[in-house]
ZAKOL-546547 format. One record per residue (C-alpha): x, y, z; residue number from 1. Coordinates in steps of 0.2 Angstrom, whole numbers, always signed. Each point is the difference from the previous one (the first is absolute). Example, Ala and Ser with C-alpha at 12.3 -4.5 7.8 and 13.67 -1.06 7.14 Angstrom:
<atom x="+62" y="-22" z="+39" pos="1"/>
<atom x="+6" y="+17" z="-3" pos="2"/>
***
This chain:
<atom x="-247" y="+151" z="-309" pos="1"/>
<atom x="-5" y="+10" z="+15" pos="2"/>
<atom x="-1" y="-8" z="+17" pos="3"/>
<atom x="-19" y="+0" z="+2" pos="4"/>
<atom x="-2" y="-8" z="-18" pos="5"/>
<atom x="+13" y="-12" z="+4" pos="6"/>
<atom x="-9" y="-7" z="+16" pos="7"/>
<atom x="-15" y="-3" z="-11" pos="8"/>
<atom x="+10" y="-9" z="-14" pos="9"/>
<atom x="+10" y="-11" z="+12" pos="10"/>
<atom x="-16" y="-5" z="+9" pos="11"/>
<atom x="-9" y="-4" z="-17" pos="12"/>
<atom x="+15" y="-9" z="-6" pos="13"/>
<atom x="+0" y="-11" z="+15" pos="14"/>
<atom x="-19" y="-4" z="-2" pos="15"/>
<atom x="+2" y="-3" z="-18" pos="16"/>
<atom x="+14" y="-12" z="+3" pos="17"/>
<atom x="-10" y="-10" z="+13" pos="18"/>
<atom x="-17" y="+0" z="-9" pos="19"/>
<atom x="+1" y="+7" z="-17" pos="20"/>
<atom x="-11" y="+14" z="-7" pos="21"/>
<atom x="-15" y="-6" z="+10" pos="22"/>
<atom x="+9" y="+5" z="+16" pos="23"/>
<atom x="+1" y="+18" z="-6" pos="24"/>
<atom x="-15" y="+8" z="+9" pos="25"/>
<atom x="+1" y="+18" z="+3" pos="26"/>
<atom x="-8" y="-2" z="+18" pos="27"/>
<atom x="+13" y="-14" z="+4" pos="28"/>
<atom x="+15" y="+10" z="-6" pos="29"/>
<atom x="-6" y="+16" z="+9" pos="30"/>
<atom x="-2" y="-9" z="+16" pos="31"/>
<atom x="+17" y="-7" z="-1" pos="32"/>
<atom x="+8" y="+16" z="-4" pos="33"/>
<atom x="-11" y="+9" z="+13" pos="34"/>
<atom x="-6" y="+13" z="-12" pos="35"/>
<atom x="-17" y="+4" z="-7" pos="36"/>
<atom x="-7" y="-7" z="-16" pos="37"/>
<atom x="-1" y="+18" z="-6" pos="38"/>
<atom x="+18" y="+1" z="+2" pos="39"/>
<atom x="+3" y="-15" z="-12" pos="40"/>
<atom x="-12" y="+8" z="-13" pos="41"/>
<atom x="+9" y="+17" z="+2" pos="42"/>
<atom x="+17" y="-8" z="-3" pos="43"/>
<atom x="-4" y="-13" z="-13" pos="44"/>
<atom x="-17" y="+4" z="-8" pos="45"/>
<atom x="-6" y="-18" z="+0" pos="46"/>
<atom x="+5" y="-18" z="+2" pos="47"/>
<atom x="+5" y="-2" z="-18" pos="48"/>
<atom x="+12" y="+14" z="+1" pos="49"/>
<atom x="+7" y="-6" z="+16" pos="50"/>
<atom x="+2" y="-18" z="-7" pos="51"/>
<atom x="+10" y="+9" z="-15" pos="52"/>
<atom x="+11" y="+8" z="+13" pos="53"/>
<atom x="+3" y="-17" z="+8" pos="54"/>
<atom x="+5" y="-8" z="-16" pos="55"/>
<atom x="+12" y="+14" z="-4" pos="56"/>
<atom x="+7" y="-2" z="+18" pos="57"/>
<atom x="+2" y="-19" z="-4" pos="58"/>
<atom x="+10" y="+4" z="-16" pos="59"/>
<atom x="+11" y="+11" z="+10" pos="60"/>
<atom x="+2" y="-14" z="+13" pos="61"/>
<atom x="+4" y="-13" z="-14" pos="62"/>
<atom x="+15" y="+12" z="-6" pos="63"/>
<atom x="+6" y="-1" z="+18" pos="64"/>
<atom x="-1" y="-18" z="+1" pos="65"/>
<atom x="+8" y="-2" z="-17" pos="66"/>
<atom x="+15" y="+10" z="+6" pos="67"/>
<atom x="+2" y="-10" z="+16" pos="68"/>
<atom x="-1" y="-16" z="-10" pos="69"/>
<atom x="+14" y="+6" z="-12" pos="70"/>
<atom x="+11" y="+1" z="+15" pos="71"/>
<atom x="-3" y="-18" z="+4" pos="72"/>
<atom x="+15" y="-12" z="-4" pos="73"/>
<atom x="-11" y="-16" z="+2" pos="74"/>
<atom x="-18" y="-6" z="+2" pos="75"/>
<atom x="+3" y="-9" z="+16" pos="76"/>
<atom x="+2" y="+9" z="+12" pos="77"/>
<atom x="+1" y="+18" z="-7" pos="78"/>
<atom x="-15" y="+1" z="-11" pos="79"/>
<atom x="-11" y="-10" z="+12" pos="80"/>
<atom x="+4" y="+13" z="+13" pos="81"/>
<atom x="-5" y="+14" z="-12" pos="82"/>
<atom x="-16" y="-9" z="-4" pos="83"/>
<atom x="-4" y="-2" z="+19" pos="84"/>
<atom x="+4" y="+18" z="+3" pos="85"/>
<atom x="-12" y="+5" z="-14" pos="86"/>
<atom x="-14" y="-12" z="+5" pos="87"/>
<atom x="-14" y="+13" z="+0" pos="88"/>
<atom x="+5" y="+5" z="-18" pos="89"/>
<atom x="-1" y="-18" z="-6" pos="90"/>
<atom x="-17" y="-3" z="+8" pos="91"/>
<atom x="-6" y="+16" z="-9" pos="92"/>
<atom x="+7" y="-6" z="-16" pos="93"/>
<atom x="-9" y="-17" z="+3" pos="94"/>
<atom x="-16" y="+9" z="+2" pos="95"/>
<atom x="+3" y="+9" z="-16" pos="96"/>
<atom x="+3" y="-17" z="-8" pos="97"/>
<atom x="-16" y="-7" z="+7" pos="98"/>
<atom x="-10" y="+15" z="-6" pos="99"/>
<atom x="+8" y="+2" z="-17" pos="100"/>
<atom x="-17" y="+0" z="-8" pos="101"/>
<atom x="+1" y="+18" z="+4" pos="102"/>
<atom x="+11" y="+8" z="-14" pos="103"/>
<atom x="+9" y="+12" z="+12" pos="104"/>
<atom x="+4" y="-14" z="+12" pos="105"/>
<atom x="+6" y="-11" z="-14" pos="106"/>
<atom x="+11" y="+14" z="-7" pos="107"/>
<atom x="+8" y="+4" z="+17" pos="108"/>
<atom x="+3" y="-18" z="+4" pos="109"/>
<atom x="+9" y="-3" z="-17" pos="110"/>
<atom x="+11" y="+16" z="+2" pos="111"/>
<atom x="+4" y="-4" z="+18" pos="112"/>
<atom x="+4" y="-18" z="-4" pos="113"/>
<atom x="+11" y="+5" z="-15" pos="114"/>
<atom x="+9" y="+12" z="+10" pos="115"/>
<atom x="+5" y="-12" z="+14" pos="116"/>
<atom x="+2" y="-15" z="-13" pos="117"/>
<atom x="+13" y="+9" z="-10" pos="118"/>
<atom x="+9" y="+4" z="+16" pos="119"/>
<atom x="+2" y="-18" z="+5" pos="120"/>
<atom x="+2" y="-10" z="-16" pos="121"/>
<atom x="+19" y="+0" z="+1" pos="122"/>
<atom x="+1" y="-8" z="+18" pos="123"/>
<atom x="-15" y="-10" z="-4" pos="124"/>
<atom x="+9" y="-8" z="-15" pos="125"/>
<atom x="+15" y="-3" z="+11" pos="126"/>
<atom x="-11" y="-9" z="+13" pos="127"/>
<atom x="-8" y="-11" z="-12" pos="128"/>
<atom x="+16" y="-4" z="-10" pos="129"/>
<atom x="-8" y="+8" z="-15" pos="130"/>
<atom x="+14" y="+14" z="-3" pos="131"/>
<atom x="+3" y="-6" z="-18" pos="132"/>
<atom x="-19" y="+0" z="-4" pos="133"/>
<atom x="-7" y="+17" z="+4" pos="134"/>
<atom x="-16" y="-4" z="-10" pos="135"/>
<atom x="-4" y="-15" z="+11" pos="136"/>
<atom x="+5" y="+9" z="+15" pos="137"/>
<atom x="-13" y="+14" z="-4" pos="138"/>
<atom x="-13" y="-13" z="-4" pos="139"/>
<atom x="+2" y="-9" z="+17" pos="140"/>
<atom x="+1" y="+16" z="+9" pos="141"/>
<atom x="-17" y="+5" z="-8" pos="142"/>
<atom x="-8" y="-16" z="+5" pos="143"/>
<atom x="+7" y="+0" z="+17" pos="144"/>
<atom x="-6" y="+18" z="+3" pos="145"/>
<atom x="-18" y="-5" z="-6" pos="146"/>
<atom x="+0" y="-16" z="+11" pos="147"/>
<atom x="+8" y="+10" z="+15" pos="148"/>
<atom x="-15" y="+12" z="+0" pos="149"/>
<atom x="-12" y="-14" z="+0" pos="150"/>
<atom x="+8" y="-8" z="+15" pos="151"/>
<atom x="+5" y="+14" z="+12" pos="152"/>
<atom x="-10" y="+6" z="+14" pos="153"/>
<atom x="+5" y="+11" z="+15" pos="154"/>
<atom x="+3" y="-16" z="+10" pos="155"/>
<atom x="+10" y="-10" z="-13" pos="156"/>
<atom x="+11" y="+14" z="-5" pos="157"/>
<atom x="+14" y="-4" z="+11" pos="158"/>
<atom x="+19" y="-5" z="-2" pos="159"/>
<atom x="-3" y="-18" z="+2" pos="160"/>
<atom x="-14" y="-1" z="-13" pos="161"/>
<atom x="+11" y="+11" z="-12" pos="162"/>
<atom x="+15" y="-11" z="+1" pos="163"/>
<atom x="-11" y="-16" z="-3" pos="164"/>
<atom x="-8" y="+9" z="-15" pos="165"/>
<atom x="+17" y="+4" z="-8" pos="166"/>
<atom x="+6" y="-17" z="+4" pos="167"/>
<atom x="-15" y="-8" z="-9" pos="168"/>
<atom x="+3" y="+12" z="-15" pos="169"/>
<atom x="+18" y="-6" z="-1" pos="170"/>
<atom x="-5" y="-18" z="+1" pos="171"/>
<atom x="-13" y="+3" z="-14" pos="172"/>
<atom x="+13" y="+8" z="-11" pos="173"/>
<atom x="+12" y="-14" z="+3" pos="174"/>
<atom x="-13" y="-13" z="-4" pos="175"/>
<atom x="-3" y="+8" z="-17" pos="176"/>
<atom x="+18" y="-2" z="-4" pos="177"/>
<atom x="-2" y="-19" z="+1" pos="178"/>
<atom x="-14" y="+0" z="-13" pos="179"/>
***
């Protein structure tokens, strides 16, 4: 991606992460990158094409996140630090989840979530003491991811909240063992 296009994509990515598709207004993006609206249309054609490039960029980011996650040896603290480092990407994914009535957003959300989910399922199973039950570990992970995106906001997505979230999940799994 050339440098000029990159500035537009990064700005659009940040706006989408903060406010979803309604935040993508050519005039707003143009103002933030300090370029004319005609420059936007010259580079991307229209907002739909631009959004498609944002989704492609997000899938590339998901691969980067998954690779960082594969390097983690544990959930707390290593994975949590990766999550915080990639906060904007998670907020972008959250917007995809919220607006998954759009088929393109739904597909992108599912692909990105699968990419990162597969990267962490091993340490996830270890953290929840589910190493011997990979099916249950996957199920709990899928539920946790779904619930995670319902709860996160730019304000709550911090280390303390994440530690509490993981601890609550561990407690829930432990309670299920007693049933």
